[in-house]
DSSP file (Angstrom, degrees, kcal/mol; ACC not computed):
  #  RESIDUE AA STRUCTURE BP1 BP2  ACC     N-H-->O    O-->H-N    N-H-->O    O-->H-N    TCO  KAPPA ALPHA  PHI   PSI    X-CA   Y-CA   Z-CA
    1    1 A M              0   0    0      0, 0.0     2,-0.4     0, 0.0    34,-0.1   0.000 360.0 360.0 360.0 137.7    5.6    7.6  -12.1
    2    2 A T        -     0   0    0     32,-0.8     2,-0.4    34,-0.1    34,-0.3  -0.947 360.0-175.3-125.2 151.1    4.0   11.0  -11.6
    3    3 A A        -     0   0    0     -2,-0.4     2,-0.5    32,-0.1    31,-0.2  -0.991  22.9-138.6-149.0 137.6    5.7   14.3  -11.0
    4    4 A G  E     -A   33   0A   0     29,-1.8    29,-1.4    -2,-0.4     2,-0.4  -0.829  28.1-154.8 -89.6 133.1    4.7   17.8  -10.3
    5    5 A V  E     +A   32   0A   0     -2,-0.5     2,-0.3    27,-0.2    27,-0.2  -0.926  18.1 170.8-116.7 133.4    6.9   20.2  -12.3
    6    6 A A  E     -A   31   0A   0     25,-0.9    25,-1.5    -2,-0.4     2,-0.4  -0.981  22.0-140.4-135.0 148.8    7.7   23.8  -11.4
    7    7 A L  E     -A   30   0A   0     -2,-0.3     2,-0.4    23,-0.2    23,-0.2  -0.917  14.9-167.6-111.0 137.5   10.1   26.3  -13.0
    8    8 A F  E     -A   29   0A   0     21,-2.3    21,-2.1    -2,-0.4     2,-0.3  -0.989  15.9-136.1-125.5 128.4   12.2   28.7  -10.9
    9    9 A G  E     -A   28   0A   0     -2,-0.4     2,-0.4    19,-0.2    19,-0.2  -0.631  25.2-173.9 -79.6 140.3   14.2   31.6  -12.2
   10   10 A M        -     0   0    0     17,-2.9     2,-0.1    -2,-0.3    -2,-0.0  -0.996  27.4-109.2-136.7 142.1   17.6   32.0  -10.7
   11   11 A A        -     0   0    0     -2,-0.4    15,-0.0     1,-0.1    17,-0.0  -0.392  15.6-148.3 -67.4 144.3   20.2   34.7  -11.2
   12   12 A S        +     0   0    0     -2,-0.1     2,-0.2    13,-0.1    -1,-0.1   0.264  63.8 110.1 -97.2  11.7   23.2   33.8  -13.2
   13   13 A Q        +     0   0    0     12,-0.0     2,-0.3     3,-0.0    -2,-0.0  -0.512  42.7  78.5 -84.9 156.3   25.5   36.2  -11.2
   14   14 A G  S    S-     0   0    0     -2,-0.2     2,-0.5     2,-0.0    -2,-0.0  -0.949  86.7 -15.8 143.7-162.8   28.1   34.9   -8.8
   15   15 A V        -     0   0    0     -2,-0.3     2,-0.5     2,-0.0     3,-0.0  -0.635  58.3-162.9 -78.1 123.9   31.6   33.4   -8.9
   16   16 A D        -     0   0    0     -2,-0.5     4,-0.1     1,-0.1    -2,-0.0  -0.935  17.2-145.8-110.0 127.4   32.4   32.3  -12.4
   17   17 A A  S    S+     0   0    0     -2,-0.5    -1,-0.1     1,-0.3    -2,-0.0   0.786 100.1  22.2 -62.4 -27.2   35.3   29.9  -12.8
   18   18 A A    >>  +     0   0    0      1,-0.1     3,-1.6    -3,-0.0     4,-0.6  -0.587  69.7 171.8-139.2  74.2   36.2   31.5  -16.2
   19   19 A P  G >4 S+     0   0    0      0, 0.0     3,-0.7     0, 0.0    -1,-0.1   0.754  74.7  65.4 -61.2 -24.9   34.7   35.0  -16.3
   20   20 A A  G 34 S+     0   0    0      1,-0.2    -2,-0.0    -4,-0.1     0, 0.0   0.794  96.8  56.2 -68.1 -26.3   36.5   35.9  -19.6
   21   21 A R  G <4 S-     0   0    0     -3,-1.6    -1,-0.2     2,-0.0     0, 0.0   0.729  91.1-149.2 -77.9 -21.3   34.5   33.2  -21.4
   22   22 A N    <<  -     0   0    0     -3,-0.7    -2,-0.1    -4,-0.6     3,-0.1   0.918  25.8-162.8  53.0  48.1   31.2   34.8  -20.4
   23   23 A A        -     0   0    0     -5,-0.4     2,-0.3     1,-0.1    -1,-0.1  -0.269  21.8-105.7 -66.9 145.5   29.6   31.3  -20.4
   24   24 A L        -     0   0    0      1,-0.0     2,-0.4     3,-0.0    -1,-0.1  -0.540  38.2-161.8 -67.0 131.8   25.8   30.8  -20.5
   25   25 A V        -     0   0    0     -2,-0.3    31,-0.2    29,-0.2   -13,-0.1  -0.936  32.4 -89.3-118.7 142.6   24.6   29.7  -17.1
   26   26 A C        -     0   0    0     29,-2.5    93,-0.1    -2,-0.4    31,-0.1  -0.238  36.7-173.3 -52.3 129.0   21.2   28.0  -16.5
   27   27 A Q        +     0   0    0     91,-0.6   -17,-2.9     1,-0.1     2,-0.3   0.675  66.9  44.1 -96.9 -23.5   18.6   30.7  -15.8
   28   28 A F  E     -AB   9 118A   0     90,-1.1    90,-2.7   -19,-0.2     2,-0.4  -0.929  64.5-160.3-127.9 148.8   15.7   28.4  -14.9
   29   29 A Y  E     -AB   8 117A   0    -21,-2.1   -21,-2.3    -2,-0.3    88,-0.2  -0.983  13.4-135.4-129.6 138.3   15.5   25.3  -12.8
   30   30 A T  E     -AB   7 116A   0     86,-2.6    86,-0.7    -2,-0.4     2,-0.4  -0.564  11.0-156.0 -82.7 154.7   12.9   22.5  -12.7
   31   31 A K  E     -AB   6 115A   0    -25,-1.5   -25,-0.9    -2,-0.2     2,-0.6  -0.928  12.0-172.1-132.5 110.4   11.6   21.2   -9.4
   32   32 A L  E     +AB   5 114A   0     82,-3.5    82,-2.2    -2,-0.4     2,-0.3  -0.908   6.5 175.2-108.8 121.9   10.3   17.7   -9.6
   33   33 A D  E     +A    4   0A   0    -29,-1.4   -29,-1.8    -2,-0.6    80,-0.2  -0.891  59.2  38.9-116.1 150.8    8.4   16.1   -6.7
   34   34 A G  E     +     0   0A   0     -2,-0.3     2,-1.2     1,-0.3   -32,-0.8   0.690  56.7 153.2  87.2  17.7    6.8   12.8   -6.6
   35   35 A L  E     + B   0 112A   0     77,-1.5    77,-3.0    -3,-0.2     2,-0.3  -0.717  37.4 150.0 -74.4 104.3    9.2   10.7   -8.6
   36   36 A S  E     + B   0 111A   0     -2,-1.2     2,-0.3   -34,-0.3    75,-0.2  -0.882  17.4 126.4-142.5 165.2    8.2    7.5   -6.9
   37   37 A G  E     - B   0 110A   0     73,-1.6    73,-2.6    -2,-0.3     2,-0.4  -0.971  50.4 -76.8 172.5-166.6    7.8    3.8   -7.1
   38   38 A T  E     - B   0 109A   0     -2,-0.3     2,-0.4    71,-0.2    71,-0.2  -0.972  34.3-163.8-124.3 137.3    8.6    0.5   -5.5
   39   39 A L  E     - B   0 108A   0     69,-2.9    69,-2.4    -2,-0.4     3,-0.1  -0.958  18.3-125.5-122.0 139.3   12.0   -1.3   -5.7
   40   40 A A    >   -     0   0    0     -2,-0.4     3,-2.0    67,-0.2    62,-0.2  -0.327  53.1 -71.5 -69.8 162.0   12.8   -4.9   -5.0
   41   41 A A  T 3  S+     0   0    0      1,-0.3    64,-0.2    64,-0.2    -1,-0.2  -0.341 121.0   5.9 -56.8 130.9   15.6   -5.6   -2.5
   42   42 A G  T 3  S+     0   0    0     60,-1.1    -1,-0.3    62,-0.7     2,-0.2   0.507 103.0 129.7  74.0   5.1   19.0   -4.8   -4.0
   43   43 A A    <   -     0   0    0     -3,-2.0    59,-3.0    59,-0.0     2,-0.3  -0.511  39.2-162.6 -92.5 159.5   17.4   -3.3   -7.2
   44   44 A A  E     -E  101   0B   0     57,-0.2     2,-0.3    -2,-0.2    57,-0.2  -0.962   7.2-176.0-135.0 153.5   18.1    0.0   -8.9
   45   45 A T  E     -E  100   0B   0     55,-2.0    55,-2.3    -2,-0.3     2,-0.5  -0.991  31.2-111.2-147.6 154.1   16.1    1.9  -11.5
   46   46 A V  E     +E   99   0B   0     -2,-0.3    53,-0.3    53,-0.2     3,-0.1  -0.769  29.7 178.2 -83.3 124.2   16.3    5.1  -13.6
   47   47 A V  E     +     0   0B   0     51,-2.9     2,-0.3    -2,-0.5    52,-0.2   0.653  66.6   5.1-100.8 -19.6   13.8    7.6  -12.3
   48   48 A R  E     -E   98   0B   0     50,-1.3    50,-3.1   -13,-0.1     2,-0.4  -0.938  53.4-172.8-163.5 140.1   14.6   10.5  -14.7
   49   49 A E  E     +E   97   0B   0     -2,-0.3     2,-0.3    48,-0.2    48,-0.2  -0.997  21.4 162.3-132.6 138.5   16.9   11.2  -17.7
   50   50 A W  E     -E   96   0B   0     46,-2.4    46,-3.3    -2,-0.4     2,-0.4  -0.978  29.8-139.2-152.4 161.4   17.3   14.7  -19.2
   51   51 A T  E     -E   95   0B   0     -2,-0.3     2,-0.4    44,-0.3    44,-0.2  -0.989  19.0-170.0-124.6 135.4   19.5   16.8  -21.4
   52   52 A T  E     -E   94   0B   0     42,-2.7    42,-1.6    -2,-0.4    66,-0.1  -0.956  19.9-152.9-125.9 145.9   20.3   20.4  -20.7
   53   53 A G  S    S+     0   0    0     -2,-0.4    40,-0.2    40,-0.2    65,-0.1   0.285  77.0  58.2 -98.5   9.8   22.0   23.0  -22.9
   54   54 A C  S    S-     0   0    0     63,-0.2    40,-0.2    38,-0.1     2,-0.2  -0.977  83.1-109.7-139.0 151.2   23.5   25.1  -20.1
   55   55 A P        +     0   0    0      0, 0.0   -29,-2.5     0, 0.0     2,-0.3  -0.515  59.1 115.3 -76.0 148.4   25.9   24.5  -17.1
   56   56 A G  E     -C   91   0A   0     35,-2.1    35,-2.9   -31,-0.2     2,-0.2  -0.936  56.0 -50.0-178.9-158.2   24.4   24.6  -13.7
   57   57 A A  E     -     0   0A   0     -2,-0.3    60,-1.2    32,-0.2     2,-0.4  -0.659  29.2-157.4-104.1 156.3   23.5   22.8  -10.5
   58   58 A V  E     -CD  88 116A   0     30,-2.6    30,-2.7    -2,-0.2     2,-0.4  -0.997  12.5-178.7-131.0 129.9   21.7   19.5   -9.8
   59   59 A M  E     +CD  87 115A   0     56,-2.8    56,-2.5    -2,-0.4     2,-0.3  -0.996  10.9 158.4-131.3 128.7   20.1   18.9   -6.4
   60   60 A T  E     +CD  86 114A   0     26,-2.4    26,-2.4    -2,-0.4     2,-0.3  -0.991  10.8 177.1-148.3 153.8   18.4   15.6   -5.5
   61   61 A S  E     -CD  85 113A   0     52,-1.9    52,-2.6    -2,-0.3     2,-0.4  -0.989  13.0-152.4-153.8 157.7   17.3   13.7   -2.4
   62   62 A A  E     - D   0 112A   0     22,-2.2    50,-0.2    -2,-0.3     3,-0.1  -0.992  16.8-143.8-132.0 140.7   15.5   10.5   -1.4
   63   63 A G  S    S+     0   0    0     48,-1.5     2,-0.3    -2,-0.4    -1,-0.1   0.897  94.1   7.1 -67.6 -39.8   13.6    9.8    1.8
   64   64 A V  S    S+     0   0    0     47,-0.3    47,-0.3    -3,-0.1    -1,-0.2  -0.949 113.5  31.4-136.7 157.5   14.8    6.2    1.6
   65   65 A G  S    S-     0   0    0     -2,-0.3     2,-0.4    -3,-0.1    37,-0.2  -0.235  87.7 -71.7  86.7 179.2   17.3    4.5   -0.7
   66   66 A I  E     -F  101   0B   0     35,-2.4    35,-2.8    -5,-0.1     2,-0.4  -0.954  36.7-145.1-116.3 129.7   20.4    5.9   -2.4
   67   67 A V  E     -FG 100  83B   0     16,-2.8    16,-1.9    -2,-0.4     2,-0.5  -0.772  11.6-163.1 -93.1 142.1   20.2    8.4   -5.3
   68   68 A I  E     -FG  99  82B   0     31,-2.9    31,-2.7    -2,-0.4     2,-0.5  -0.977   2.2-159.2-128.5 115.4   22.9    8.1   -8.0
   69   69 A L  E     -FG  98  81B   0     12,-2.6    11,-3.2    -2,-0.5    12,-1.5  -0.832  16.5-179.1 -96.4 129.2   23.5   11.0  -10.4
   70   70 A E  E     -FG  97  79B   0     27,-2.6    27,-2.3    -2,-0.5     2,-0.4  -0.947  16.7-152.8-130.8 150.6   25.2   10.1  -13.6
   71   71 A R  E     -FG  96  78B   0      7,-2.6     7,-2.9    -2,-0.3     2,-0.6  -0.962  25.7-118.4-121.3 139.2   26.4   12.1  -16.7
   72   72 A L  E     + G   0  77B   0     23,-2.8     2,-0.5    -2,-0.4    23,-0.4  -0.682  37.4 176.3 -78.7 116.5   26.8   10.7  -20.2
   73   73 A D  E >   - G   0  76B   0      3,-3.5     3,-1.6    -2,-0.6    -2,-0.0  -0.962  67.4 -24.0-126.2 111.7   30.4   11.0  -21.3
   74   74 A G  T 3  S-     0   0    0     -2,-0.5    -1,-0.1     1,-0.3     3,-0.1   0.849 126.8 -48.4  58.8  36.6   31.5    9.6  -24.6
   75   75 A G  T 3  S+     0   0    0      1,-0.2     2,-0.3     0, 0.0    -1,-0.3   0.456 122.9  96.3  84.5   0.5   28.7    7.1  -24.7
   76   76 A R  E <  S-G   73   0B   0     -3,-1.6    -3,-3.5    -5,-0.0     2,-0.5  -0.940  75.5-117.7-124.2 146.8   29.2    5.8  -21.1
   77   77 A W  E     -G   72   0B   0     -2,-0.3     2,-0.4    -5,-0.2    -5,-0.2  -0.716  28.8-165.2 -83.6 126.5   27.5    6.8  -17.9
   78   78 A S  E     -G   71   0B   0     -7,-2.9    -7,-2.6    -2,-0.5     2,-0.3  -0.933  23.3-116.7-112.5 135.0   29.9    8.4  -15.3
   79   79 A E  E     +G   70   0B   0     -2,-0.4    -9,-0.3    -9,-0.2     3,-0.1  -0.536  29.3 177.8 -73.5 130.1   28.9    8.8  -11.7
   80   80 A V  E     -     0   0B   0    -11,-3.2     2,-0.3     1,-0.4   -10,-0.2   0.773  65.9 -26.9 -96.4 -38.6   28.7   12.4  -10.5
   81   81 A G  E     -G   69   0B   0    -12,-1.5   -12,-2.6     5,-0.1    -1,-0.4  -0.975  52.3-161.9-171.4 160.6   27.6   11.7   -7.0
   82   82 A R  E     +G   68   0B   0     -2,-0.3     2,-0.3   -14,-0.2   -14,-0.2  -0.993  35.4  87.2-151.6 150.2   25.7    9.2   -4.8
   83   83 A G  E    S-G   67   0B   0    -16,-1.9   -16,-2.8    -2,-0.3     3,-0.1  -0.948  88.3 -55.3 154.8-170.9   24.0    9.3   -1.3
   84   84 A I  S    S+     0   0    0     -2,-0.3   -22,-2.2     1,-0.3     2,-0.3   0.841 129.6  13.1 -67.1 -32.7   20.8   10.1    0.5
   85   85 A S  E     -C   61   0A   0    -24,-0.2     2,-0.4    -3,-0.1    -1,-0.3  -0.992  68.1-162.7-140.2 149.3   21.2   13.5   -1.2
   86   86 A V  E     +C   60   0A   0    -26,-2.4   -26,-2.4    -2,-0.3     2,-0.4  -0.989  11.2 173.9-132.5 122.4   23.4   14.8   -4.0
   87   87 A N  E     +C   59   0A   0     -2,-0.4     2,-0.4   -28,-0.2   -28,-0.2  -0.947  10.7 165.9-131.7 110.3   24.0   18.5   -4.5
   88   88 A V  E     -C   58   0A   0    -30,-2.7   -30,-2.6    -2,-0.4     2,-0.3  -0.958  15.5-161.6-128.6 144.2   26.5   19.5   -7.1
   89   89 A T  E     +     0   0A   0     -2,-0.4   -32,-0.2   -32,-0.2    -2,-0.0  -0.745  66.8  36.2-116.1 166.9   27.2   22.9   -8.8
   90   90 A G  E    S+     0   0A   0     -2,-0.3   -33,-0.2     1,-0.2    -1,-0.2   0.752  70.1 164.9  66.8  26.1   29.0   23.8  -12.0
   91   91 A Q  E     -C   56   0A   0    -35,-2.9   -35,-2.1    -3,-0.2    -1,-0.2  -0.578  35.8-119.4 -76.0 136.9   27.9   20.8  -14.0
   92   92 A P        -     0   0    0      0, 0.0   -38,-0.1     0, 0.0   -40,-0.1  -0.255  35.0 -85.6 -71.9 161.6   28.4   21.1  -17.7
   93   93 A A  S    S+     0   0    0    -40,-0.2     2,-0.3   -38,-0.1   -40,-0.2  -0.335  81.8  92.2 -57.5 147.7   25.7   21.0  -20.3
   94   94 A G  E    S-E   52   0B   0    -42,-1.6   -42,-2.7   -40,-0.2     2,-0.4  -0.986  75.3 -44.7 158.1-165.2   24.9   17.5  -21.3
   95   95 A T  E     +E   51   0B   0    -23,-0.4   -23,-2.8    -2,-0.3     2,-0.3  -0.865  52.0 177.3-105.6 133.7   22.8   14.4  -20.7
   96   96 A Y  E     -EF  50  71B   0    -46,-3.3   -46,-2.4    -2,-0.4     2,-0.3  -0.867  12.3-164.4-129.8 159.5   22.1   13.2  -17.1
   97   97 A R  E     -EF  49  70B   0    -27,-2.3   -27,-2.6    -2,-0.3     2,-0.5  -0.993  10.2-146.4-144.3 152.5   20.2   10.5  -15.4
   98   98 A L  E     -EF  48  69B   0    -50,-3.1   -51,-2.9    -2,-0.3   -50,-1.3  -0.975  17.9-175.6-119.4 125.7   19.1    9.9  -11.9
   99   99 A R  E     -EF  46  68B   0    -31,-2.7   -31,-2.9    -2,-0.5     2,-0.4  -0.847  13.2-148.9-114.9 154.8   18.9    6.4  -10.5
  100  100 A V  E     -EF  45  67B   0    -55,-2.3   -55,-2.0    -2,-0.3     2,-0.4  -0.981  12.2-159.0-122.7 140.5   17.6    5.2   -7.1
  101  101 A Y  E     -EF  44  66B   0    -35,-2.8   -35,-2.4    -2,-0.4     2,-0.8  -0.959  12.6-143.3-124.2 134.1   19.1    2.1   -5.4
  102  102 A N        +     0   0    0    -59,-3.0   -60,-1.1    -2,-0.4   -59,-0.0  -0.848  18.8 177.0 -96.6 104.5   17.5   -0.1   -2.7
  103  103 A Q        +     0   0    0     -2,-0.8    -1,-0.1   -62,-0.1   -62,-0.1   0.427  50.6 101.7 -85.7   0.6   20.3   -1.2   -0.4
  104  104 A N  S    S-     0   0    0      2,-0.2   -62,-0.7   -64,-0.1     4,-0.1  -0.278  78.9-124.0 -83.3 169.4   17.9   -2.9    1.9
  105  105 A F  S    S+     0   0    0    -64,-0.2   -64,-0.2     2,-0.1    -1,-0.1   0.254  93.7  49.2 -95.3   9.8   17.1   -6.7    2.1
  106  106 A S  S    S-     0   0    0    -66,-0.1   -64,-0.2   -67,-0.0    -2,-0.2  -0.949 100.1 -80.5-141.4 160.8   13.3   -6.1    1.5
  107  107 A P        -     0   0    0      0, 0.0     2,-0.3     0, 0.0   -67,-0.2  -0.214  48.6-163.6 -58.9 153.7   11.3   -4.1   -1.0
  108  108 A M  E     -B   39   0A   0    -69,-2.4   -69,-2.9    -4,-0.1     2,-0.5  -0.990  21.1-130.9-141.1 150.5   10.9   -0.4   -0.5
  109  109 A N  E     -B   38   0A   0     -2,-0.3     2,-0.3   -71,-0.2   -71,-0.2  -0.877  33.2-163.6 -94.7 129.9    8.8    2.4   -1.6
  110  110 A Y  E     -B   37   0A   0    -73,-2.6   -73,-1.6    -2,-0.5     2,-0.3  -0.817  17.5-170.7-116.0 157.3   10.9    5.4   -2.7
  111  111 A R  E     -B   36   0A   0    -47,-0.3   -48,-1.5    -2,-0.3     2,-0.4  -0.938  13.9-167.5-144.7 121.4   10.1    9.1   -3.4
  112  112 A V  E     -BD  35  62A   0    -77,-3.0   -77,-1.5    -2,-0.3     2,-0.4  -0.877  10.2-155.3-116.4 141.4   12.7   11.3   -5.0
  113  113 A R  E     - D   0  61A   0    -52,-2.6   -52,-1.9    -2,-0.4     2,-0.4  -0.915  18.0-177.1-110.6 143.2   13.0   15.1   -5.3
  114  114 A L  E     +BD  32  60A   0    -82,-2.2   -82,-3.5    -2,-0.4     2,-0.4  -0.999  14.2 178.8-146.0 137.2   15.0   16.5   -8.1
  115  115 A M  E     +BD  31  59A   0    -56,-2.5   -56,-2.8    -2,-0.4     2,-0.3  -0.991  16.4 159.9-137.9 129.1   16.0   20.1   -9.3
  116  116 A Y  E     -BD  30  58A   0    -86,-0.7   -86,-2.6    -2,-0.4   -58,-0.2  -0.989  38.6 -98.4-149.8 156.4   18.2   20.8  -12.3
  117  117 A G  E     -B   29   0A   0    -60,-1.2     2,-0.3    -2,-0.3   -88,-0.2  -0.455  34.5-173.3 -77.1 144.3   19.0   23.6  -14.6
  118  118 A I  E      B   28   0A   0    -90,-2.7   -90,-1.1    -2,-0.2   -91,-0.6  -0.945 360.0 360.0-132.4 156.3   17.4   23.9  -18.1
  119  119 A S              0   0    0     -2,-0.3   -67,-0.1   -93,-0.1    -1,-0.1   0.404 360.0 360.0-108.0 360.0   18.1   26.3  -21.0
């Protein structure tokens, strides 16, 4: 797998669910293009795993296949979202992974894009 990485600064202003806490919000976001490979029919694979120290958004999409975003909770992976694209905001700091699943009956080449907050 190869990936081009870019960092984007983003303002932390906006609607805060708990403004009194003055929580740290991710100020920078990665942009990964080129997470790619080949999957057998009915197979799934982890294309990226990361840990972030700040709450923020995760945005991902696949040209083909299904992307599955998961968060590590108490030693178990919990699904956050799945689909051709997954865009979620307000995700807590923690460890995440992105999997891609081939729902087809033949092998497929996949290419995934991913953007997530980092501290």
